[in-house]
TIZAPA-737953 format. One record per residue (C-alpha): x, y, z; residue number from 1. Coordinates in pm, whole numbers, plus 50000, padded with zeros to 5 digits. Example, Ala and Ser with C-alpha at 12.3 -4.5 7.8 and 13.67 -1.06 7.14 Angstrom:
<atoms>
<atom xx="51230" yy="49550" zz="50780" resi="1"/>
<atom xx="51367" yy="49894" zz="50714" resi="2"/>
</atoms>
This chain:
<atoms>
<atom xx="29985" yy="38865" zz="71076" resi="1"/>
<atom xx="30014" yy="38877" zz="71456" resi="2"/>
<atom xx="29633" yy="38879" zz="71489" resi="3"/>
<atom xx="29611" yy="38573" zz="71264" resi="4"/>
<atom xx="29867" yy="38386" zz="71474" resi="5"/>
<atom xx="29682" yy="38471" zz="71796" resi="6"/>
<atom xx="29354" yy="38359" zz="71641" resi="7"/>
<atom xx="29511" yy="38027" zz="71539" resi="8"/>
<atom xx="29655" yy="37982" zz="71888" resi="9"/>
<atom xx="29312" yy="38051" zz="72038" resi="10"/>
<atom xx="29151" yy="37787" zz="71814" resi="11"/>
<atom xx="29419" yy="37534" zz="71907" resi="12"/>
<atom xx="29373" yy="37613" zz="72276" resi="13"/>
<atom xx="28995" yy="37572" zz="72247" resi="14"/>
<atom xx="29036" yy="37244" zz="72060" resi="15"/>
<atom xx="29280" yy="37115" zz="72322" resi="16"/>
<atom xx="29045" yy="37209" zz="72606" resi="17"/>
<atom xx="28748" yy="37049" zz="72432" resi="18"/>
<atom xx="28950" yy="36738" zz="72351" resi="19"/>
<atom xx="29049" yy="36693" zz="72714" resi="20"/>
<atom xx="28690" yy="36739" zz="72833" resi="21"/>
<atom xx="28564" yy="36497" zz="72568" resi="22"/>
<atom xx="28820" yy="36231" zz="72653" resi="23"/>
<atom xx="28753" yy="36265" zz="73026" resi="24"/>
<atom xx="28393" yy="36175" zz="72953" resi="25"/>
<atom xx="28462" yy="35925" zz="72677" resi="26"/>
<atom xx="28741" yy="35717" zz="72831" resi="27"/>
<atom xx="28530" yy="35550" zz="73102" resi="28"/>
<atom xx="28251" yy="35499" zz="72847" resi="29"/>
<atom xx="28503" yy="35338" zz="72612" resi="30"/>
<atom xx="28617" yy="35100" zz="72883" resi="31"/>
<atom xx="28255" yy="35018" zz="72967" resi="32"/>
<atom xx="28158" yy="34959" zz="72603" resi="33"/>
<atom xx="28469" yy="34753" zz="72535" resi="34"/>
<atom xx="28397" yy="34547" zz="72845" resi="35"/>
<atom xx="28039" yy="34486" zz="72735" resi="36"/>
<atom xx="28145" yy="34393" zz="72383" resi="37"/>
<atom xx="28431" yy="34185" zz="72518" resi="38"/>
<atom xx="28166" yy="33961" zz="72672" resi="39"/>
<atom xx="28059" yy="33877" zz="72319" resi="40"/>
<atom xx="28424" yy="33827" zz="72226" resi="41"/>
<atom xx="28467" yy="33590" zz="72522" resi="42"/>
<atom xx="28148" yy="33405" zz="72426" resi="43"/>
<atom xx="28270" yy="33360" zz="72069" resi="44"/>
<atom xx="28620" yy="33251" zz="72169" resi="45"/>
<atom xx="28507" yy="33008" zz="72439" resi="46"/>
<atom xx="28228" yy="32862" zz="72225" resi="47"/>
<atom xx="28464" yy="32841" zz="71926" resi="48"/>
<atom xx="28702" yy="32627" zz="72131" resi="49"/>
<atom xx="28422" yy="32374" zz="72184" resi="50"/>
<atom xx="28325" yy="32335" zz="71817" resi="51"/>
<atom xx="28233" yy="32532" zz="71502" resi="52"/>
<atom xx="27872" yy="32426" zz="71570" resi="53"/>
<atom xx="27872" yy="32597" zz="71910" resi="54"/>
<atom xx="28033" yy="32909" zz="71764" resi="55"/>
<atom xx="27776" yy="32915" zz="71484" resi="56"/>
<atom xx="27491" yy="32879" zz="71736" resi="57"/>
<atom xx="27623" yy="33175" zz="71934" resi="58"/>
<atom xx="27660" yy="33370" zz="71609" resi="59"/>
<atom xx="27300" yy="33305" zz="71511" resi="60"/>
<atom xx="27178" yy="33390" zz="71860" resi="61"/>
<atom xx="27373" yy="33716" zz="71845" resi="62"/>
<atom xx="27216" yy="33797" zz="71509" resi="63"/>
<atom xx="26877" yy="33794" zz="71683" resi="64"/>
<atom xx="26935" yy="33945" zz="72026" resi="65"/>
<atom xx="27189" yy="34216" zz="71951" resi="66"/>
<atom xx="26962" yy="34411" zz="71709" resi="67"/>
<atom xx="26674" yy="34383" zz="71958" resi="68"/>
<atom xx="26906" yy="34498" zz="72237" resi="69"/>
<atom xx="27027" yy="34795" zz="72033" resi="70"/>
<atom xx="26672" yy="34895" zz="71939" resi="71"/>
<atom xx="26581" yy="34883" zz="72307" resi="72"/>
<atom xx="26887" yy="35063" zz="72445" resi="73"/>
<atom xx="26892" yy="35311" zz="72156" resi="74"/>
<atom xx="26539" yy="35416" zz="72251" resi="75"/>
<atom xx="26648" yy="35458" zz="72612" resi="76"/>
<atom xx="26956" yy="35655" zz="72501" resi="77"/>
<atom xx="26737" yy="35966" zz="72482" resi="78"/>
<atom xx="26781" yy="35977" zz="72860" resi="79"/>
<atom xx="27140" yy="36098" zz="72818" resi="80"/>
<atom xx="27054" yy="36398" zz="72600" resi="81"/>
<atom xx="26755" yy="36500" zz="72812" resi="82"/>
<atom xx="26948" yy="36475" zz="73138" resi="83"/>
<atom xx="27252" yy="36656" zz="72991" resi="84"/>
<atom xx="27048" yy="36954" zz="72872" resi="85"/>
<atom xx="26870" yy="36991" zz="73207" resi="86"/>
<atom xx="27196" yy="36954" zz="73396" resi="87"/>
<atom xx="27364" yy="37214" zz="73175" resi="88"/>
<atom xx="27073" yy="37453" zz="73239" resi="89"/>
<atom xx="27092" yy="37396" zz="73621" resi="90"/>
<atom xx="26743" yy="37239" zz="73624" resi="91"/>
<atom xx="26835" yy="36931" zz="73824" resi="92"/>
<atom xx="26497" yy="36913" zz="73997" resi="93"/>
<atom xx="26344" yy="36816" zz="73662" resi="94"/>
<atom xx="26580" yy="36520" zz="73615" resi="95"/>
<atom xx="26432" yy="36285" zz="73877" resi="96"/>
<atom xx="26076" yy="36280" zz="73734" resi="97"/>
<atom xx="26216" yy="36236" zz="73383" resi="98"/>
<atom xx="26431" yy="35937" zz="73477" resi="99"/>
<atom xx="26150" yy="35774" zz="73676" resi="100"/>
<atom xx="25935" yy="35768" zz="73363" resi="101"/>
<atom xx="26232" yy="35636" zz="73163" resi="102"/>
<atom xx="26261" yy="35347" zz="73412" resi="103"/>
<atom xx="25895" yy="35254" zz="73355" resi="104"/>
<atom xx="25960" yy="35256" zz="72982" resi="105"/>
<atom xx="26273" yy="35044" zz="73032" resi="106"/>
<atom xx="26079" yy="34782" zz="73224" resi="107"/>
<atom xx="25819" yy="34761" zz="72948" resi="108"/>
<atom xx="26065" yy="34737" zz="72660" resi="109"/>
<atom xx="26288" yy="34494" zz="72853" resi="110"/>
<atom xx="25998" yy="34251" zz="72899" resi="111"/>
<atom xx="25889" yy="34297" zz="72537" resi="112"/>
<atom xx="26243" yy="34230" zz="72415" resi="113"/>
<atom xx="26262" yy="33912" zz="72622" resi="114"/>
<atom xx="25938" yy="33787" zz="72464" resi="115"/>
<atom xx="26078" yy="33856" zz="72117" resi="116"/>
<atom xx="26387" yy="33645" zz="72190" resi="117"/>
<atom xx="26182" yy="33360" zz="72331" resi="118"/>
<atom xx="25969" yy="33360" zz="72015" resi="119"/>
<atom xx="26259" yy="33366" zz="71767" resi="120"/>
<atom xx="26247" yy="33004" zz="71646" resi="121"/>
<atom xx="26018" yy="33081" zz="71346" resi="122"/>
<atom xx="26261" yy="33353" zz="71235" resi="123"/>
<atom xx="26552" yy="33108" zz="71230" resi="124"/>
<atom xx="26346" yy="32849" zz="71046" resi="125"/>
<atom xx="26209" yy="33102" zz="70797" resi="126"/>
<atom xx="26560" yy="33213" zz="70705" resi="127"/>
<atom xx="26664" yy="32856" zz="70627" resi="128"/>
<atom xx="26912" yy="32813" zz="70912" resi="129"/>
<atom xx="27057" yy="32460" zz="70924" resi="130"/>
<atom xx="26828" yy="32248" zz="71150" resi="131"/>
<atom xx="27111" yy="32132" zz="71376" resi="132"/>
<atom xx="27184" yy="32496" zz="71469" resi="133"/>
<atom xx="26829" yy="32603" zz="71561" resi="134"/>
<atom xx="26802" yy="32429" zz="71900" resi="135"/>
<atom xx="27135" yy="32551" zz="72045" resi="136"/>
<atom xx="27073" yy="32902" zz="71911" resi="137"/>
<atom xx="26735" yy="32908" zz="72088" resi="138"/>
<atom xx="26891" yy="32778" zz="72410" resi="139"/>
<atom xx="27144" yy="33062" zz="72394" resi="140"/>
<atom xx="26862" yy="33316" zz="72339" resi="141"/>
<atom xx="26667" yy="33188" zz="72638" resi="142"/>
<atom xx="26958" yy="33273" zz="72866" resi="143"/>
<atom xx="26990" yy="33621" zz="72715" resi="144"/>
<atom xx="26614" yy="33679" zz="72752" resi="145"/>
<atom xx="26644" yy="33612" zz="73126" resi="146"/>
<atom xx="26864" yy="33920" zz="73161" resi="147"/>
<atom xx="26681" yy="34159" zz="72926" resi="148"/>
<atom xx="26457" yy="34338" zz="73180" resi="149"/>
<atom xx="26759" yy="34396" zz="73403" resi="150"/>
<atom xx="26981" yy="34535" zz="73129" resi="151"/>
<atom xx="26708" yy="34778" zz="73020" resi="152"/>
<atom xx="26681" yy="34921" zz="73373" resi="153"/>
<atom xx="27061" yy="34931" zz="73401" resi="154"/>
<atom xx="27085" yy="35128" zz="73079" resi="155"/>
<atom xx="26851" yy="35405" zz="73198" resi="156"/>
<atom xx="27047" yy="35442" zz="73523" resi="157"/>
<atom xx="27370" yy="35447" zz="73325" resi="158"/>
<atom xx="27239" yy="35716" zz="73087" resi="159"/>
<atom xx="27124" yy="35919" zz="73388" resi="160"/>
<atom xx="27477" yy="35903" zz="73528" resi="161"/>
<atom xx="27639" yy="35977" zz="73192" resi="162"/>
<atom xx="27415" yy="36279" zz="73137" resi="163"/>
<atom xx="27541" yy="36426" zz="73464" resi="164"/>
<atom xx="27896" yy="36379" zz="73336" resi="165"/>
<atom xx="27955" yy="36086" zz="73573" resi="166"/>
<atom xx="28080" yy="35807" zz="73348" resi="167"/>
<atom xx="28302" yy="35617" zz="73594" resi="168"/>
<atom xx="28025" yy="35387" zz="73728" resi="169"/>
<atom xx="27961" yy="35236" zz="73386" resi="170"/>
<atom xx="28333" yy="35166" zz="73350" resi="171"/>
<atom xx="28364" yy="34995" zz="73688" resi="172"/>
<atom xx="28050" yy="34786" zz="73640" resi="173"/>
<atom xx="28145" yy="34699" zz="73282" resi="174"/>
<atom xx="28481" yy="34564" zz="73392" resi="175"/>
<atom xx="28324" yy="34382" zz="73688" resi="176"/>
<atom xx="28065" yy="34224" zz="73459" resi="177"/>
<atom xx="28336" yy="34104" zz="73223" resi="178"/>
<atom xx="28536" yy="33953" zz="73509" resi="179"/>
<atom xx="28223" yy="33769" zz="73625" resi="180"/>
<atom xx="28128" yy="33657" zz="73274" resi="181"/>
<atom xx="28448" yy="33460" zz="73212" resi="182"/>
<atom xx="28423" yy="33214" zz="73505" resi="183"/>
<atom xx="28046" yy="33183" zz="73457" resi="184"/>
<atom xx="28104" yy="33089" zz="73093" resi="185"/>
<atom xx="28362" yy="32831" zz="73195" resi="186"/>
<atom xx="28134" yy="32671" zz="73451" resi="187"/>
<atom xx="27825" yy="32662" zz="73230" resi="188"/>
<atom xx="27997" yy="32566" zz="72903" resi="189"/>
<atom xx="28193" yy="32273" zz="73048" resi="190"/>
<atom xx="27964" yy="32172" zz="73334" resi="191"/>
<atom xx="28160" yy="32235" zz="73653" resi="192"/>
<atom xx="28041" yy="32281" zz="74014" resi="193"/>
<atom xx="27758" yy="32038" zz="73958" resi="194"/>
<atom xx="27615" yy="32225" zz="73658" resi="195"/>
<atom xx="27533" yy="32048" zz="73330" resi="196"/>
<atom xx="27768" yy="32102" zz="73034" resi="197"/>
<atom xx="27567" yy="32341" zz="72812" resi="198"/>
<atom xx="27828" yy="32424" zz="72549" resi="199"/>
<atom xx="27758" yy="32749" zz="72364" resi="200"/>
<atom xx="27415" yy="32769" zz="72529" resi="201"/>
<atom xx="27590" yy="32832" zz="72861" resi="202"/>
<atom xx="27725" yy="33161" zz="72726" resi="203"/>
<atom xx="27371" yy="33296" zz="72701" resi="204"/>
<atom xx="27285" yy="33209" zz="73061" resi="205"/>
<atom xx="27613" yy="33354" zz="73184" resi="206"/>
<atom xx="27537" yy="33681" zz="73004" resi="207"/>
<atom xx="27186" yy="33690" zz="73151" resi="208"/>
<atom xx="27323" yy="33655" zz="73505" resi="209"/>
<atom xx="27579" yy="33930" zz="73442" resi="210"/>
<atom xx="27302" yy="34166" zz="73324" resi="211"/>
<atom xx="27126" yy="34132" zz="73660" resi="212"/>
<atom xx="27455" yy="34185" zz="73844" resi="213"/>
<atom xx="27523" yy="34510" zz="73656" resi="214"/>
<atom xx="27172" yy="34646" zz="73713" resi="215"/>
<atom xx="27188" yy="34585" zz="74086" resi="216"/>
<atom xx="27537" yy="34734" zz="74100" resi="217"/>
<atom xx="27432" yy="35054" zz="73922" resi="218"/>
<atom xx="27120" yy="35085" zz="74138" resi="219"/>
<atom xx="27329" yy="35062" zz="74454" resi="220"/>
<atom xx="27580" yy="35315" zz="74319" resi="221"/>
<atom xx="27312" yy="35573" zz="74237" resi="222"/>
<atom xx="27134" yy="35530" zz="74571" resi="223"/>
<atom xx="27447" yy="35559" zz="74785" resi="224"/>
<atom xx="27646" yy="35834" zz="74606" resi="225"/>
<atom xx="27570" yy="36194" zz="74717" resi="226"/>
<atom xx="27629" yy="36351" zz="74374" resi="227"/>
<atom xx="27308" yy="36197" zz="74240" resi="228"/>
<atom xx="27087" yy="36318" zz="74524" resi="229"/>
<atom xx="27003" yy="36671" zz="74391" resi="230"/>
<atom xx="26811" yy="36506" zz="74108" resi="231"/>
<atom xx="26577" yy="36345" zz="74360" resi="232"/>
<atom xx="26543" yy="36025" zz="74161" resi="233"/>
<atom xx="26428" yy="35808" zz="74452" resi="234"/>
<atom xx="26261" yy="36074" zz="74664" resi="235"/>
<atom xx="25915" yy="35962" zz="74556" resi="236"/>
<atom xx="25727" yy="35699" zz="74359" resi="237"/>
<atom xx="25562" yy="35802" zz="74031" resi="238"/>
<atom xx="25312" yy="35598" zz="73838" resi="239"/>
<atom xx="25364" yy="35564" zz="73462" resi="240"/>
<atom xx="25255" yy="35883" zz="73284" resi="241"/>
<atom xx="25165" yy="35814" zz="72924" resi="242"/>
<atom xx="25212" yy="36173" zz="72812" resi="243"/>
<atom xx="25565" yy="36192" zz="72955" resi="244"/>
<atom xx="25657" yy="35851" zz="72815" resi="245"/>
<atom xx="25515" yy="35956" zz="72479" resi="246"/>
<atom xx="25738" yy="36264" zz="72472" resi="247"/>
<atom xx="26033" yy="36046" zz="72564" resi="248"/>
<atom xx="25955" yy="35803" zz="72282" resi="249"/>
<atom xx="25926" yy="36089" zz="72033" resi="250"/>
<atom xx="26299" yy="36148" zz="72082" resi="251"/>
<atom xx="26417" yy="35801" zz="72179" resi="252"/>
<atom xx="26238" yy="35573" zz="71935" resi="253"/>
<atom xx="26399" yy="35729" zz="71625" resi="254"/>
<atom xx="26739" yy="35679" zz="71792" resi="255"/>
<atom xx="26659" yy="35315" zz="71858" resi="256"/>
<atom xx="26533" yy="35258" zz="71504" resi="257"/>
<atom xx="26841" yy="35426" zz="71357" resi="258"/>
<atom xx="27078" yy="35208" zz="71560" resi="259"/>
<atom xx="26864" yy="34903" zz="71483" resi="260"/>
<atom xx="26877" yy="34983" zz="71111" resi="261"/>
<atom xx="27255" yy="34949" zz="71110" resi="262"/>
<atom xx="27288" yy="34652" zz="71343" resi="263"/>
<atom xx="27006" yy="34456" zz="71182" resi="264"/>
<atom xx="27186" yy="34452" zz="70848" resi="265"/>
<atom xx="27464" yy="34248" zz="71007" resi="266"/>
<atom xx="27200" yy="34022" zz="71158" resi="267"/>
<atom xx="27022" yy="33975" zz="70826" resi="268"/>
<atom xx="27353" yy="33891" zz="70661" resi="269"/>
<atom xx="27416" yy="33623" zz="70923" resi="270"/>
<atom xx="27071" yy="33480" zz="70860" resi="271"/>
<atom xx="27107" yy="33498" zz="70480" resi="272"/>
<atom xx="27428" yy="33298" zz="70491" resi="273"/>
<atom xx="27291" yy="33061" zz="70758" resi="274"/>
<atom xx="27223" yy="32802" zz="70491" resi="275"/>
<atom xx="27583" yy="32808" zz="70365" resi="276"/>
<atom xx="27704" yy="32600" zz="70658" resi="277"/>
<atom xx="27862" yy="32637" zz="70998" resi="278"/>
<atom xx="28205" yy="32736" zz="70864" resi="279"/>
<atom xx="28080" yy="33039" zz="70669" resi="280"/>
<atom xx="27855" yy="33149" zz="70957" resi="281"/>
<atom xx="28142" yy="33110" zz="71203" resi="282"/>
<atom xx="28378" yy="33311" zz="70982" resi="283"/>
<atom xx="28120" yy="33587" zz="70949" resi="284"/>
<atom xx="28073" yy="33587" zz="71326" resi="285"/>
<atom xx="28446" yy="33626" zz="71384" resi="286"/>
<atom xx="28467" yy="33928" zz="71154" resi="287"/>
<atom xx="28147" yy="34076" zz="71292" resi="288"/>
<atom xx="28245" yy="34027" zz="71655" resi="289"/>
<atom xx="28584" yy="34190" zz="71611" resi="290"/>
<atom xx="28430" yy="34474" zz="71409" resi="291"/>
<atom xx="28183" yy="34532" zz="71691" resi="292"/>
<atom xx="28469" yy="34539" zz="71941" resi="293"/>
<atom xx="28657" yy="34800" zz="71736" resi="294"/>
<atom xx="28336" yy="35001" zz="71684" resi="295"/>
<atom xx="28293" yy="35051" zz="72057" resi="296"/>
<atom xx="28555" yy="35328" zz="72063" resi="297"/>
<atom xx="28379" yy="35563" zz="71818" resi="298"/>
<atom xx="28044" yy="35460" zz="71969" resi="299"/>
<atom xx="28168" yy="35561" zz="72314" resi="300"/>
<atom xx="28294" yy="35887" zz="72164" resi="301"/>
<atom xx="27949" yy="35947" zz="72018" resi="302"/>
<atom xx="27792" yy="35906" zz="72362" resi="303"/>
<atom xx="28038" yy="36157" zz="72506" resi="304"/>
<atom xx="27967" yy="36394" zz="72215" resi="305"/>
<atom xx="27597" yy="36372" zz="72303" resi="306"/>
<atom xx="27674" yy="36486" zz="72657" resi="307"/>
<atom xx="27906" yy="36769" zz="72550" resi="308"/>
<atom xx="27663" yy="36900" zz="72288" resi="309"/>
<atom xx="27361" yy="36862" zz="72518" resi="310"/>
<atom xx="27523" yy="37039" zz="72811" resi="311"/>
<atom xx="27646" yy="37325" zz="72586" resi="312"/>
<atom xx="27296" yy="37374" zz="72448" resi="313"/>
<atom xx="27155" yy="37364" zz="72802" resi="314"/>
<atom xx="27393" yy="37649" zz="72892" resi="315"/>
<atom xx="27269" yy="37843" zz="72588" resi="316"/>
<atom xx="27599" yy="37813" zz="72395" resi="317"/>
<atom xx="27516" yy="37677" zz="72045" resi="318"/>
<atom xx="27857" yy="37769" zz="71902" resi="319"/>
<atom xx="28028" yy="37567" zz="72174" resi="320"/>
<atom xx="27796" yy="37278" zz="72090" resi="321"/>
<atom xx="27899" yy="37293" zz="71724" resi="322"/>
<atom xx="28266" yy="37310" zz="71819" resi="323"/>
<atom xx="28228" yy="37006" zz="72046" resi="324"/>
<atom xx="28069" yy="36810" zz="71761" resi="325"/>
<atom xx="28354" yy="36901" zz="71524" resi="326"/>
<atom xx="28626" yy="36800" zz="71769" resi="327"/>
<atom xx="28446" yy="36472" zz="71836" resi="328"/>
<atom xx="28424" yy="36383" zz="71467" resi="329"/>
<atom xx="28793" yy="36466" zz="71425" resi="330"/>
<atom xx="28889" yy="36231" zz="71710" resi="331"/>
<atom xx="28671" yy="35956" zz="71562" resi="332"/>
<atom xx="28843" yy="35990" zz="71224" resi="333"/>
<atom xx="29188" yy="35975" zz="71382" resi="334"/>
<atom xx="29090" yy="35653" zz="71554" resi="335"/>
<atom xx="28957" yy="35514" zz="71225" resi="336"/>
<atom xx="29300" yy="35558" zz="71065" resi="337"/>
<atom xx="29455" yy="35349" zz="71342" resi="338"/>
<atom xx="29191" yy="35076" zz="71351" resi="339"/>
<atom xx="29179" yy="35032" zz="70974" resi="340"/>
<atom xx="29558" yy="34995" zz="70955" resi="341"/>
<atom xx="29571" yy="34739" zz="71234" resi="342"/>
<atom xx="29286" yy="34534" zz="71085" resi="343"/>
<atom xx="29445" yy="34519" zz="70742" resi="344"/>
<atom xx="29785" yy="34421" zz="70878" resi="345"/>
<atom xx="29667" yy="34173" zz="71141" resi="346"/>
<atom xx="29354" yy="34017" zz="70990" resi="347"/>
<atom xx="29477" yy="33656" zz="70998" resi="348"/>
<atom xx="29612" yy="33689" zz="71351" resi="349"/>
<atom xx="29277" yy="33833" zz="71460" resi="350"/>
<atom xx="29090" yy="33539" zz="71307" resi="351"/>
<atom xx="29320" yy="33290" zz="71477" resi="352"/>
<atom xx="29229" yy="33434" zz="71817" resi="353"/>
<atom xx="28874" yy="33309" zz="71767" resi="354"/>
<atom xx="28917" yy="32970" zz="71605" resi="355"/>
<atom xx="29191" yy="32721" zz="71520" resi="356"/>
<atom xx="28992" yy="32597" zz="71218" resi="357"/>
<atom xx="29179" yy="32698" zz="70895" resi="358"/>
<atom xx="28856" yy="32727" zz="70696" resi="359"/>
<atom xx="28700" yy="32962" zz="70952" resi="360"/>
<atom xx="29021" yy="33167" zz="70961" resi="361"/>
<atom xx="29022" yy="33206" zz="70582" resi="362"/>
<atom xx="28661" yy="33327" zz="70568" resi="363"/>
<atom xx="28705" yy="33566" zz="70861" resi="364"/>
<atom xx="29032" yy="33718" zz="70734" resi="365"/>
<atom xx="28872" yy="33794" zz="70398" resi="366"/>
<atom xx="28578" yy="33971" zz="70560" resi="367"/>
<atom xx="28793" yy="34174" zz="70800" resi="368"/>
<atom xx="28937" yy="34354" zz="70494" resi="369"/>
<atom xx="28594" yy="34505" zz="70425" resi="370"/>
<atom xx="28552" yy="34592" zz="70789" resi="371"/>
<atom xx="28876" yy="34790" zz="70767" resi="372"/>
<atom xx="28746" yy="34975" zz="70461" resi="373"/>
<atom xx="28433" yy="35102" zz="70632" resi="374"/>
<atom xx="28608" yy="35223" zz="70948" resi="375"/>
<atom xx="28617" yy="35581" zz="70818" resi="376"/>
<atom xx="28254" yy="35613" zz="70714" resi="377"/>
<atom xx="28143" yy="35427" zz="71027" resi="378"/>
<atom xx="28337" yy="35667" zz="71250" resi="379"/>
<atom xx="28187" yy="35972" zz="71080" resi="380"/>
<atom xx="27830" yy="35848" zz="71086" resi="381"/>
<atom xx="27831" yy="35737" zz="71451" resi="382"/>
<atom xx="27996" yy="36059" zz="71571" resi="383"/>
<atom xx="27753" yy="36273" zz="71370" resi="384"/>
<atom xx="27461" yy="36070" zz="71505" resi="385"/>
<atom xx="27588" yy="36129" zz="71860" resi="386"/>
<atom xx="27599" yy="36503" zz="71801" resi="387"/>
<atom xx="27249" yy="36500" zz="71652" resi="388"/>
<atom xx="27125" yy="36320" zz="71965" resi="389"/>
<atom xx="27264" yy="36610" zz="72165" resi="390"/>
<atom xx="27058" yy="36844" zz="71947" resi="391"/>
<atom xx="26762" yy="36606" zz="71997" resi="392"/>
<atom xx="26737" yy="36597" zz="71617" resi="393"/>
<atom xx="26662" yy="36229" zz="71583" resi="394"/>
<atom xx="26384" yy="36179" zz="71328" resi="395"/>
<atom xx="26596" yy="36280" zz="71029" resi="396"/>
<atom xx="26875" yy="36054" zz="71156" resi="397"/>
<atom xx="26630" yy="35764" zz="71157" resi="398"/>
<atom xx="26512" yy="35834" zz="70801" resi="399"/>
<atom xx="26864" yy="35875" zz="70663" resi="400"/>
<atom xx="27001" yy="35561" zz="70824" resi="401"/>
<atom xx="26704" yy="35348" zz="70721" resi="402"/>
<atom xx="26747" yy="35464" zz="70363" resi="403"/>
<atom xx="27126" yy="35423" zz="70360" resi="404"/>
<atom xx="27135" yy="35077" zz="70517" resi="405"/>
<atom xx="26815" yy="34916" zz="70394" resi="406"/>
<atom xx="26751" yy="35114" zz="70076" resi="407"/>
<atom xx="27110" yy="35112" zz="69947" resi="408"/>
<atom xx="27351" yy="34895" zz="70147" resi="409"/>
<atom xx="27149" yy="34574" zz="70180" resi="410"/>
<atom xx="27017" yy="34565" zz="69820" resi="411"/>
<atom xx="27366" yy="34627" zz="69683" resi="412"/>
<atom xx="27512" yy="34358" zz="69910" resi="413"/>
<atom xx="27239" yy="34110" zz="69822" resi="414"/>
<atom xx="27290" yy="34168" zz="69450" resi="415"/>
<atom xx="27669" yy="34126" zz="69478" resi="416"/>
<atom xx="27670" yy="33835" zz="69721" resi="417"/>
<atom xx="27373" yy="33614" zz="69642" resi="418"/>
<atom xx="27271" yy="33683" zz="69281" resi="419"/>
<atom xx="27431" yy="33701" zz="68937" resi="420"/>
<atom xx="27272" yy="34039" zz="68858" resi="421"/>
<atom xx="27607" yy="34221" zz="68879" resi="422"/>
<atom xx="27832" yy="33930" zz="68794" resi="423"/>
<atom xx="27917" yy="33605" zz="68966" resi="424"/>
<atom xx="27780" yy="33584" zz="69322" resi="425"/>
<atom xx="28058" yy="33635" zz="69577" resi="426"/>
<atom xx="27879" yy="33514" zz="69893" resi="427"/>
<atom xx="27952" yy="33690" zz="70222" resi="428"/>
<atom xx="28215" yy="33917" zz="70062" resi="429"/>
<atom xx="27952" yy="34076" zz="69839" resi="430"/>
<atom xx="27724" yy="34132" zz="70134" resi="431"/>
<atom xx="28001" yy="34307" zz="70324" resi="432"/>
<atom xx="28079" yy="34521" zz="70018" resi="433"/>
<atom xx="27720" yy="34640" zz="70039" resi="434"/>
<atom xx="27788" yy="34744" zz="70399" resi="435"/>
<atom xx="28072" yy="34968" zz="70283" resi="436"/>
<atom xx="27837" yy="35140" zz="70038" resi="437"/>
<atom xx="27557" yy="35182" zz="70292" resi="438"/>
<atom xx="27779" yy="35321" zz="70568" resi="439"/>
<atom xx="27938" yy="35570" zz="70328" resi="440"/>
<atom xx="27597" yy="35702" zz="70226" resi="441"/>
<atom xx="27491" yy="35728" zz="70592" resi="442"/>
<atom xx="27807" yy="35922" zz="70681" resi="443"/>
<atom xx="27747" yy="36176" zz="70402" resi="444"/>
<atom xx="27380" yy="36234" zz="70486" resi="445"/>
<atom xx="27427" yy="36260" zz="70863" resi="446"/>
<atom xx="27718" yy="36501" zz="70824" resi="447"/>
<atom xx="27509" yy="36734" zz="70610" resi="448"/>
<atom xx="27222" yy="36713" zz="70857" resi="449"/>
<atom xx="27453" yy="36798" zz="71147" resi="450"/>
<atom xx="27581" yy="37109" zz="70968" resi="451"/>
<atom xx="27223" yy="37221" zz="70909" resi="452"/>
<atom xx="27111" yy="37155" zz="71268" resi="453"/>
<atom xx="27410" yy="37339" zz="71414" resi="454"/>
<atom xx="27353" yy="37644" zz="71191" resi="455"/>
<atom xx="26984" yy="37656" zz="71278" resi="456"/>
<atom xx="27051" yy="37655" zz="71653" resi="457"/>
<atom xx="27309" yy="37932" zz="71614" resi="458"/>
<atom xx="27062" yy="38146" zz="71416" resi="459"/>
<atom xx="26790" yy="38089" zz="71673" resi="460"/>
</atoms>
């Protein structure tokens, strides 16, 4: 009996220690992610105060650039796991060459992403978006495209810092970027200080400027702070090495595709309902934007889980890596209980923060209910995916998420929302019901994969 009590106390003590270490890493990341997502919240609120048309244009622009952004940054997210494992193994001299090649990759994908955004008009037209929304949506995307190369470079430097366990810079720069974004939005939306009044389009240009500000800020931080110097990041200049970049892509591209698979479903839904009018699109955008804001907490946790798992594996401690993953998933589930409750109780108040239009509020409040329902599965799947990144087990994650979101979630949502195959079409509500199904399937598959990966590393 006494031995059992001591064993339980030891487990509690380990969990408490791991929880503290996880939260020390995750809290600055949370602030940074919330700050970045809050820029989208600010864009939506400030554009919504101009008109439903401006809010809808921002919503449609977001449906294009955010999936591209997540594909790009997800690919670069491999930097965190690779740096964390080398740091945990005391192989810091290998980090500088790795990150230099990641920066070359970031520059390439940042420019490619910008070209995709600038060429998005046929996508909007193909999806039947109302003609009066195409031009402002493209103007918004042009501003975002201006900042894409910068944000790609910023993300690699941020992942480098996170992998070393230094997450404070991303928090400081995230908050600074948000503080800069608000006055820039005001000036460019309403046309102050001699600038033309751009409406919702101004939000895109403000975001592009902020992306450059954050990149330059992170670059200065890394150059000037002594803790980064052992990695030797800027000691020499390396040309692009295709073999090294190829190895990086082998880990990073599946991460990017997996994140893209989830985010693109929301984008496709926005495009599918684009022909239903500005009110429906605006209501969807409100629910989506707030859901993205809430999601940043478990997403930040997943990034911290990647670091904890990666560093434990670098030290040669696979059991500690498994324990870190379990604690992280537990924290994510606890947060899901809180977020789901608040969303259900305050859905109308949340919608009113974005728009005074009663029709927009009604649509948004109805969709927030479904967002509350998938908080649990979303928390599990993102935390498990973060742990799998730490194990550098990313290809299976890509396959599972593609199947869950595109093979199950989207077809179910399409059938419920836009056809009479399963009864009367329910519009955006049916599409969001499909999201609940898809996320639940993803959570189950990724959890099973994590258990298998952890057991295999312990056996090895």
